[in-house]
FIMI-304194 format. One record per residue (C-alpha): residue number from 1; residue in one letter; chain; x, y, z. Coordinates in nm, 3 decimals. Layout:
N
num,residu,chaine,u,v,w
NUM,a,A,X,Y,Z .
...
***
This chain:
442
num,residu,chaine,u,v,w
1,m,A,1.045,0.385,-2.243 .
2,s,A,0.890,0.693,-2.421 .
3,w,A,0.595,0.861,-2.254 .
4,q,A,0.380,0.757,-2.559 .
5,s,A,0.461,0.392,-2.492 .
6,e,A,0.398,0.436,-2.120 .
7,y,A,0.062,0.597,-2.192 .
8,a,A,-0.045,0.323,-2.425 .
9,k,A,0.056,0.058,-2.174 .
10,k,A,-0.146,0.225,-1.896 .
11,k,A,-0.460,0.280,-2.099 .
12,q,A,-0.766,0.084,-1.971 .
13,t,A,-1.145,0.093,-1.971 .
14,a,A,-1.306,0.263,-1.676 .
15,e,A,-1.420,-0.066,-1.532 .
16,q,A,-1.067,-0.208,-1.545 .
17,a,A,-0.917,0.103,-1.390 .
18,l,A,-1.164,0.104,-1.104 .
19,q,A,-1.060,-0.244,-1.001 .
20,s,A,-0.803,-0.058,-0.803 .
21,v,A,-1.075,0.042,-0.555 .
22,r,A,-1.115,-0.218,-0.285 .
23,s,A,-1.291,-0.236,0.052 .
24,w,A,-1.184,-0.003,0.330 .
25,m,A,-1.003,0.232,0.090 .
26,r,A,-1.027,0.613,0.079 .
27,v,A,-1.101,0.746,-0.272 .
28,y,A,-1.060,1.113,-0.368 .
29,i,A,-1.271,1.262,-0.651 .
30,q,A,-1.169,1.578,-0.832 .
31,p,A,-1.438,1.840,-0.750 .
32,g,A,-1.625,2.113,-0.932 .
33,c,A,-1.655,2.136,-1.311 .
34,a,A,-1.357,1.899,-1.349 .
35,e,A,-1.535,1.604,-1.187 .
36,p,A,-1.440,1.281,-1.376 .
37,e,A,-1.791,1.159,-1.438 .
38,t,A,-1.690,0.850,-1.637 .
39,l,A,-1.479,0.735,-1.345 .
40,v,A,-1.753,0.811,-1.095 .
41,e,A,-1.995,0.603,-1.296 .
42,a,A,-1.745,0.316,-1.295 .
43,l,A,-1.696,0.357,-0.920 .
44,l,A,-2.071,0.309,-0.862 .
45,k,A,-2.055,-0.017,-1.058 .
46,r,A,-1.803,-0.137,-0.806 .
47,a,A,-2.054,-0.121,-0.526 .
48,p,A,-2.147,-0.491,-0.516 .
49,f,A,-1.781,-0.581,-0.478 .
50,v,A,-1.670,-0.340,-0.203 .
51,h,A,-1.757,-0.237,0.150 .
52,n,A,-1.688,0.074,0.358 .
53,v,A,-1.511,0.271,0.091 .
54,e,A,-1.473,0.633,0.199 .
55,v,A,-1.533,0.884,-0.084 .
56,v,A,-1.375,1.222,-0.017 .
57,h,A,-1.427,1.545,-0.212 .
58,l,A,-1.526,1.909,-0.209 .
59,l,A,-1.827,2.042,-0.399 .
60,t,A,-1.912,1.825,-0.700 .
61,l,A,-2.173,1.895,-0.967 .
62,g,A,-2.240,1.544,-1.105 .
63,n,A,-2.391,1.219,-0.995 .
64,a,A,-2.341,1.142,-0.629 .
65,d,A,-2.542,0.815,-0.606 .
66,y,A,-2.287,0.675,-0.370 .
67,v,A,-2.474,0.862,-0.093 .
68,k,A,-2.810,0.684,-0.161 .
69,p,A,-2.944,0.477,0.129 .
70,e,A,-2.891,0.150,-0.059 .
71,m,A,-2.520,0.233,-0.094 .
72,e,A,-2.465,0.279,0.277 .
73,s,A,-2.271,-0.043,0.342 .
74,h,A,-2.059,0.004,0.027 .
75,f,A,-1.963,0.378,0.033 .
76,r,A,-1.956,0.652,0.287 .
77,h,A,-1.896,1.003,0.174 .
78,n,A,-1.683,1.250,0.365 .
79,a,A,-1.757,1.607,0.247 .
80,i,A,-1.489,1.870,0.281 .
81,f,A,-1.742,2.114,0.134 .
82,i,A,-2.113,2.014,0.113 .
83,g,A,-2.290,2.042,-0.219 .
84,g,A,-2.656,2.010,-0.296 .
85,n,A,-2.604,1.656,-0.426 .
86,v,A,-2.484,1.525,-0.084 .
87,r,A,-2.649,1.765,0.163 .
88,g,A,-2.941,1.538,0.245 .
89,a,A,-2.710,1.247,0.310 .
90,v,A,-2.484,1.448,0.544 .
91,n,A,-2.781,1.568,0.750 .
92,d,A,-2.940,1.216,0.755 .
93,g,A,-2.621,1.074,0.902 .
94,r,A,-2.530,0.865,0.593 .
95,a,A,-2.233,1.094,0.510 .
96,d,A,-1.978,1.293,0.706 .
97,y,A,-1.869,1.661,0.701 .
98,t,A,-1.513,1.765,0.779 .
99,p,A,-1.484,2.139,0.846 .
100,v,A,-1.144,2.273,0.735 .
101,y,A,-1.002,2.591,0.582 .
102,l,A,-0.957,2.542,0.208 .
103,s,A,-0.597,2.657,0.241 .
104,e,A,-0.535,2.362,0.473 .
105,v,A,-0.711,2.075,0.295 .
106,e,A,-0.400,1.959,0.119 .
107,q,A,-0.216,1.929,0.451 .
108,l,A,-0.452,1.650,0.537 .
109,f,A,-0.322,1.455,0.235 .
110,e,A,0.042,1.547,0.273 .
111,t,A,0.071,1.480,0.652 .
112,g,A,-0.111,1.152,0.639 .
113,a,A,-0.400,1.281,0.852 .
114,m,A,-0.623,1.186,0.564 .
115,p,A,-0.418,0.946,0.352 .
116,l,A,-0.549,0.875,0.002 .
117,d,A,-0.553,0.532,-0.158 .
118,v,A,-0.697,0.622,-0.497 .
119,a,A,-0.739,0.956,-0.663 .
120,l,A,-0.987,0.995,-0.952 .
121,i,A,-0.896,1.293,-1.168 .
122,q,A,-0.973,1.441,-1.510 .
123,v,A,-0.706,1.590,-1.737 .
124,s,A,-0.642,1.703,-2.089 .
125,p,A,-0.466,1.477,-2.342 .
126,p,A,-0.080,1.483,-2.305 .
127,d,A,0.115,1.754,-2.481 .
128,p,A,0.427,1.668,-2.692 .
129,h,A,0.626,1.655,-2.374 .
130,g,A,0.393,1.408,-2.193 .
131,f,A,0.228,1.662,-1.963 .
132,c,A,-0.150,1.659,-1.905 .
133,s,A,-0.327,1.971,-1.778 .
134,f,A,-0.570,1.974,-1.486 .
135,g,A,-0.761,2.227,-1.692 .
136,v,A,-1.051,2.396,-1.512 .
137,g,A,-0.966,2.255,-1.165 .
138,v,A,-0.620,2.247,-1.009 .
139,d,A,-0.779,2.320,-0.666 .
140,t,A,-0.674,2.048,-0.420 .
141,t,A,-0.638,1.784,-0.690 .
142,l,A,-0.275,1.832,-0.796 .
143,t,A,-0.167,1.763,-0.438 .
144,a,A,-0.414,1.476,-0.408 .
145,a,A,-0.260,1.315,-0.715 .
146,k,A,0.090,1.359,-0.573 .
147,c,A,-0.009,1.195,-0.242 .
148,a,A,-0.243,0.911,-0.354 .
149,k,A,-0.106,0.560,-0.379 .
150,y,A,-0.288,0.504,-0.713 .
151,v,A,-0.401,0.766,-0.965 .
152,v,A,-0.669,0.707,-1.227 .
153,a,A,-0.703,0.980,-1.488 .
154,q,A,-0.997,1.039,-1.716 .
155,v,A,-0.840,1.185,-2.032 .
156,n,A,-1.089,1.414,-2.198 .
157,d,A,-1.017,1.598,-2.521 .
158,q,A,-1.282,1.856,-2.413 .
159,m,A,-1.077,1.957,-2.108 .
160,p,A,-0.906,2.295,-2.160 .
161,r,A,-0.532,2.334,-2.119 .
162,t,A,-0.455,2.597,-1.861 .
163,y,A,-0.137,2.762,-1.745 .
164,g,A,0.034,2.786,-1.412 .
165,d,A,0.104,2.499,-1.171 .
166,s,A,-0.151,2.295,-1.359 .
167,f,A,0.029,1.997,-1.506 .
168,i,A,0.100,1.630,-1.431 .
169,h,A,0.328,1.408,-1.632 .
170,v,A,0.213,1.074,-1.777 .
171,s,A,0.468,0.895,-1.559 .
172,k,A,0.290,1.012,-1.243 .
173,i,A,-0.040,0.848,-1.342 .
174,h,A,-0.116,0.478,-1.300 .
175,s,A,-0.412,0.432,-1.527 .
176,f,A,-0.565,0.629,-1.818 .
177,v,A,-0.925,0.617,-1.925 .
178,e,A,-1.011,0.804,-2.245 .
179,s,A,-1.353,0.964,-2.246 .
180,s,A,-1.468,1.252,-2.460 .
181,r,A,-1.762,1.428,-2.299 .
182,p,A,-1.869,1.779,-2.196 .
183,l,A,-1.755,1.902,-1.855 .
184,c,A,-1.993,1.963,-1.571 .
185,e,A,-2.134,2.316,-1.580 .
186,l,A,-2.257,2.532,-1.300 .
187,p,A,-2.586,2.700,-1.387 .
188,k,A,-2.587,3.077,-1.361 .
189,p,A,-2.754,3.187,-1.040 .
190,e,A,-3.074,3.389,-1.053 .
191,i,A,-2.992,3.758,-0.984 .
192,t,A,-3.276,3.920,-0.781 .
193,e,A,-3.344,4.280,-0.700 .
194,m,A,-3.212,4.210,-0.349 .
195,h,A,-2.884,4.080,-0.496 .
196,v,A,-2.857,4.397,-0.706 .
197,a,A,-2.918,4.622,-0.403 .
198,i,A,-2.647,4.445,-0.202 .
199,a,A,-2.411,4.449,-0.501 .
200,k,A,-2.445,4.826,-0.539 .
201,n,A,-2.334,4.870,-0.176 .
202,v,A,-2.043,4.629,-0.223 .
203,a,A,-1.932,4.789,-0.547 .
204,g,A,-1.916,5.123,-0.369 .
205,l,A,-1.623,4.981,-0.158 .
206,i,A,-1.417,4.881,-0.467 .
207,d,A,-1.173,5.142,-0.602 .
208,d,A,-0.965,5.156,-0.919 .
209,g,A,-0.668,4.922,-0.901 .
210,a,A,-0.823,4.693,-0.638 .
211,v,A,-0.752,4.321,-0.637 .
212,i,A,-1.075,4.128,-0.597 .
213,q,A,-1.188,3.784,-0.478 .
214,t,A,-1.544,3.665,-0.508 .
215,g,A,-1.713,3.342,-0.417 .
216,i,A,-2.008,3.176,-0.588 .
217,g,A,-2.370,3.274,-0.590 .
218,g,A,-2.606,3.554,-0.673 .
219,i,A,-2.433,3.833,-0.474 .
220,p,A,-2.083,3.791,-0.621 .
221,d,A,-2.221,3.757,-0.973 .
222,a,A,-2.434,4.068,-0.918 .
223,v,A,-2.133,4.275,-0.798 .
224,l,A,-1.913,4.235,-1.104 .
225,p,A,-2.132,4.418,-1.359 .
226,f,A,-2.129,4.726,-1.134 .
227,l,A,-1.751,4.742,-1.180 .
228,m,A,-1.757,4.823,-1.553 .
229,d,A,-1.646,5.185,-1.485 .
230,r,A,-1.342,5.081,-1.281 .
231,k,A,-0.984,5.084,-1.408 .
232,d,A,-0.713,4.824,-1.378 .
233,l,A,-0.876,4.580,-1.148 .
234,g,A,-0.682,4.265,-1.054 .
235,v,A,-0.793,3.921,-0.948 .
236,h,A,-0.650,3.685,-0.681 .
237,t,A,-0.910,3.429,-0.590 .
238,e,A,-0.980,3.063,-0.534 .
239,l,A,-1.232,3.054,-0.821 .
240,v,A,-1.378,3.262,-1.103 .
241,s,A,-1.718,3.242,-1.276 .
242,d,A,-1.848,3.356,-1.613 .
243,s,A,-1.898,3.706,-1.476 .
244,v,A,-1.530,3.795,-1.516 .
245,i,A,-1.542,3.757,-1.893 .
246,p,A,-1.712,4.095,-1.972 .
247,l,A,-1.474,4.278,-1.736 .
248,i,A,-1.172,4.126,-1.908 .
249,e,A,-1.301,4.192,-2.256 .
250,a,A,-1.386,4.555,-2.158 .
251,g,A,-1.033,4.612,-2.028 .
252,v,A,-1.148,4.658,-1.672 .
253,i,A,-0.959,4.360,-1.532 .
254,t,A,-0.597,4.408,-1.644 .
255,g,A,-0.391,4.346,-1.331 .
256,n,A,-0.162,4.627,-1.436 .
257,r,A,-0.154,4.779,-1.084 .
258,k,A,-0.108,4.446,-0.904 .
259,n,A,0.210,4.442,-0.701 .
260,f,A,0.198,4.063,-0.657 .
261,k,A,0.181,3.859,-0.978 .
262,p,A,0.099,4.161,-1.194 .
263,r,A,-0.115,4.115,-1.508 .
264,k,A,-0.209,3.764,-1.398 .
265,i,A,-0.541,3.629,-1.268 .
266,i,A,-0.440,3.396,-0.984 .
267,l,A,-0.695,3.121,-0.923 .
268,g,A,-0.740,2.756,-0.829 .
269,f,A,-1.041,2.654,-1.038 .
270,v,A,-1.335,2.782,-1.237 .
271,l,A,-1.704,2.722,-1.186 .
272,g,A,-1.921,2.810,-1.480 .
273,s,A,-2.023,2.728,-1.834 .
274,k,A,-1.857,2.609,-2.152 .
275,e,A,-1.809,2.973,-2.249 .
276,l,A,-1.581,3.009,-1.949 .
277,f,A,-1.403,2.683,-2.019 .
278,d,A,-1.331,2.802,-2.375 .
279,f,A,-1.217,3.138,-2.243 .
280,v,A,-0.954,2.994,-2.006 .
281,d,A,-0.824,2.750,-2.271 .
282,n,A,-0.463,2.832,-2.354 .
283,n,A,-0.519,3.183,-2.207 .
284,p,A,-0.201,3.305,-2.045 .
285,i,A,-0.370,3.571,-1.825 .
286,f,A,-0.504,3.287,-1.608 .
287,e,A,-0.244,3.134,-1.373 .
288,f,A,-0.383,2.828,-1.193 .
289,h,A,-0.235,2.707,-0.863 .
290,p,A,-0.330,2.461,-0.590 .
291,n,A,-0.552,2.610,-0.320 .
292,y,A,-0.281,2.591,-0.058 .
293,y,A,-0.120,2.870,-0.270 .
294,t,A,-0.418,3.070,-0.384 .
295,n,A,-0.573,3.068,-0.038 .
296,d,A,-0.260,3.128,0.168 .
297,p,A,-0.338,3.444,0.372 .
298,a,A,0.029,3.552,0.343 .
299,f,A,0.017,3.545,-0.037 .
300,i,A,-0.326,3.708,-0.043 .
301,a,A,-0.200,3.990,0.183 .
302,r,A,0.087,4.064,-0.058 .
303,n,A,-0.172,4.215,-0.288 .
304,n,A,-0.227,4.584,-0.202 .
305,n,A,-0.591,4.691,-0.194 .
306,m,A,-0.717,4.335,-0.168 .
307,v,A,-1.098,4.319,-0.161 .
308,a,A,-1.241,3.986,-0.038 .
309,i,A,-1.617,3.944,-0.097 .
310,n,A,-1.779,3.652,0.081 .
311,s,A,-2.135,3.561,0.180 .
312,a,A,-2.291,3.428,0.498 .
313,l,A,-2.606,3.264,0.625 .
314,q,A,-2.624,3.456,0.955 .
315,i,A,-2.442,3.704,1.172 .
316,d,A,-2.500,3.798,1.531 .
317,l,A,-2.485,4.148,1.683 .
318,t,A,-2.128,4.103,1.798 .
319,g,A,-2.004,4.013,1.449 .
320,q,A,-1.981,3.637,1.463 .
321,v,A,-2.050,3.490,1.117 .
322,c,A,-2.202,3.154,1.037 .
323,s,A,-2.153,3.044,0.677 .
324,d,A,-2.166,2.665,0.675 .
325,s,A,-2.485,2.570,0.859 .
326,i,A,-2.840,2.673,0.930 .
327,g,A,-2.849,2.598,1.302 .
328,t,A,-2.759,2.227,1.326 .
329,y,A,-2.834,2.166,0.958 .
330,f,A,-2.501,2.156,0.769 .
331,y,A,-2.534,2.340,0.447 .
332,s,A,-2.194,2.406,0.274 .
333,g,A,-1.851,2.436,0.429 .
334,i,A,-1.585,2.668,0.557 .
335,g,A,-1.423,2.698,0.217 .
336,g,A,-1.193,2.991,0.157 .
337,q,A,-1.387,3.259,0.344 .
338,v,A,-1.155,3.292,0.644 .
339,d,A,-0.844,3.254,0.424 .
340,f,A,-0.938,3.556,0.219 .
341,l,A,-1.077,3.763,0.501 .
342,r,A,-0.746,3.712,0.690 .
343,g,A,-0.543,3.798,0.378 .
344,a,A,-0.749,4.109,0.297 .
345,s,A,-0.733,4.230,0.656 .
346,r,A,-0.350,4.221,0.636 .
347,s,A,-0.339,4.380,0.292 .
348,s,A,-0.237,4.745,0.260 .
349,g,A,-0.569,4.915,0.188 .
350,g,A,-0.746,4.578,0.199 .
351,k,A,-1.117,4.535,0.262 .
352,p,A,-1.258,4.204,0.398 .
353,i,A,-1.629,4.204,0.324 .
354,i,A,-1.917,3.980,0.439 .
355,a,A,-2.225,4.040,0.215 .
356,l,A,-2.562,3.893,0.294 .
357,p,A,-2.933,3.959,0.253 .
358,s,A,-3.091,4.113,0.565 .
359,t,A,-3.365,3.840,0.576 .
360,a,A,-3.438,3.479,0.492 .
361,k,A,-3.750,3.265,0.438 .
362,g,A,-3.955,3.525,0.263 .
363,r,A,-3.850,3.804,0.497 .
364,t,A,-3.982,3.619,0.798 .
365,v,A,-3.640,3.572,0.956 .
366,s,A,-3.365,3.830,1.019 .
367,r,A,-3.019,3.708,0.916 .
368,i,A,-2.875,3.972,1.153 .
369,a,A,-2.965,3.799,1.477 .
370,p,A,-2.926,3.873,1.851 .
371,m,A,-2.725,3.551,1.871 .
372,l,A,-2.646,3.269,1.627 .
373,s,A,-2.903,2.991,1.608 .
374,p,A,-2.843,2.695,1.840 .
375,g,A,-2.594,2.466,1.674 .
376,a,A,-2.478,2.721,1.420 .
377,g,A,-2.102,2.721,1.380 .
378,v,A,-1.878,3.034,1.389 .
379,v,A,-1.688,3.036,1.068 .
380,t,A,-1.558,3.390,1.085 .
381,p,A,-1.496,3.508,1.441 .
382,r,A,-1.600,3.851,1.552 .
383,g,A,-1.246,3.978,1.568 .
384,l,A,-1.199,3.914,1.195 .
385,t,A,-1.527,4.073,1.074 .
386,r,A,-1.474,4.419,0.935 .
387,y,A,-1.723,4.518,0.663 .
388,v,A,-2.077,4.376,0.668 .
389,v,A,-2.301,4.465,0.374 .
390,t,A,-2.674,4.412,0.326 .
391,e,A,-2.922,4.580,0.092 .
392,y,A,-2.965,4.848,0.362 .
393,g,A,-2.608,4.963,0.372 .
394,v,A,-2.253,4.896,0.510 .
395,a,A,-2.151,4.843,0.873 .
396,y,A,-1.783,4.881,0.957 .
397,l,A,-1.694,4.689,1.267 .
398,f,A,-1.312,4.695,1.297 .
399,g,A,-1.204,4.843,1.628 .
400,k,A,-1.563,4.888,1.737 .
401,s,A,-1.700,4.795,2.079 .
402,i,A,-1.987,4.553,2.121 .
403,r,A,-2.221,4.851,2.173 .
404,e,A,-2.093,5.016,1.857 .
405,r,A,-2.110,4.693,1.657 .
406,a,A,-2.466,4.623,1.767 .
407,k,A,-2.580,4.977,1.665 .
408,a,A,-2.404,4.947,1.327 .
409,l,A,-2.549,4.607,1.243 .
410,i,A,-2.904,4.700,1.351 .
411,a,A,-2.880,4.998,1.118 .
412,i,A,-2.836,4.760,0.821 .
413,a,A,-3.094,4.506,0.939 .
414,h,A,-3.435,4.493,0.781 .
415,p,A,-3.651,4.768,0.935 .
416,k,A,-3.920,4.524,1.054 .
417,f,A,-3.664,4.355,1.286 .
418,r,A,-3.478,4.656,1.423 .
419,e,A,-3.701,4.712,1.719 .
420,e,A,-3.669,4.363,1.854 .
421,l,A,-3.296,4.376,1.798 .
422,y,A,-3.276,4.694,2.001 .
423,e,A,-3.488,4.534,2.275 .
424,y,A,-3.246,4.241,2.296 .
425,c,A,-2.960,4.483,2.332 .
426,e,A,-3.132,4.673,2.608 .
427,q,A,-3.196,4.351,2.799 .
428,t,A,-2.835,4.246,2.772 .
429,k,A,-2.727,4.601,2.862 .
430,w,A,-2.523,4.629,2.544 .
431,l,A,-2.725,4.939,2.466 .
432,r,A,-2.892,5.191,2.696 .
433,q,A,-3.200,5.397,2.633 .
434,q,A,-2.998,5.692,2.500 .
435,d,A,-2.854,5.471,2.227 .
436,v,A,-3.194,5.373,2.088 .
437,p,A,-3.346,5.596,1.816 .
438,v,A,-3.703,5.706,1.855 .
439,l,A,-3.955,5.457,1.717 .
440,a,A,-4.029,5.669,1.407 .
441,e,A,-3.666,5.624,1.293 .
442,r,A,-3.665,5.245,1.332 .
***
């Protein structure tokens, strides 16, 4: 049978295809901008006919009505990374959170620790050889599609075709649902003066020829414009946003000095706008891979001068970093932070960076704290924390004692909180009187 005949035979409506979802199953949804919204809408229509279906995914940008209170007996979400559309349900106890390094998510599927019954994915139409592209999101989805017992694909002619390990053959998909619609877009974050101040300090750590990784949010997006005067930057990352486009068009990002995968932008997915989707479409400089590859610390470390830029919610005076919760309130996830900090720390000339504002809640709370808030989880342990950046400067912690770390972190805390941070250190005997500057310098 030709792939064309096989495709035609497997084509169904969304409602027909979602008949594959039955009670007590586990359903994977492709995350990010590649979320298959037509299939998710059909999944919600299955609610009256199913009970206790577990819905598993990372950050999604579309409709997550399966976490509504009235859906509680029908669906239960398990968040591998918590987005704003499910955060309330997780913290209200109607959904679960599974903390795991992004590089190891796919092991859950492959080993059977988290077996998948149905995978809902979104792909481009087949090419002349019968291969569909995962487009803007290979991430953990290629592996999920390999491991799931039943794969339903939303085939969207608006999905870009991307290069790398980003294809699946028609024969590996059980049901096709054609649906032409715009992809989910991530709104550009607001860039504040504080973000700009932090970005300037981060940019000062990035040299010509560096290989960079950035996450999502105001700080990473603020950093990239300050790199327009650099030469031959490379990219090895889990994701890219719209902010890379000007650097590529200006000839700043070339990858010419990369010693691992030169001239290629290595990534797992993109989060951004249609402008970015159009930019990666059939663009050979982008090489997409599953996140077990992009986030493998050993592969990351093969890049000389690897600079990993990640954010945090709180850091204590010993260097312990919390990035996934505000106290006991679960906010996001572990993601790829530790993967890239490990990789950059092993890279020749590498720089693992944690960048965060010095304060929160309208400058009423110091993010540099004597100790992490009760219930806050340690995402990055103190031994892995090297560069910490705020709007007040850079603290370098590698090889530093607790006393030296505390002094360095207090120096980049907001001035209004430095005195109480010093007082805590005196009480704990981490610092002695001779370590404390005179009040006028605080």
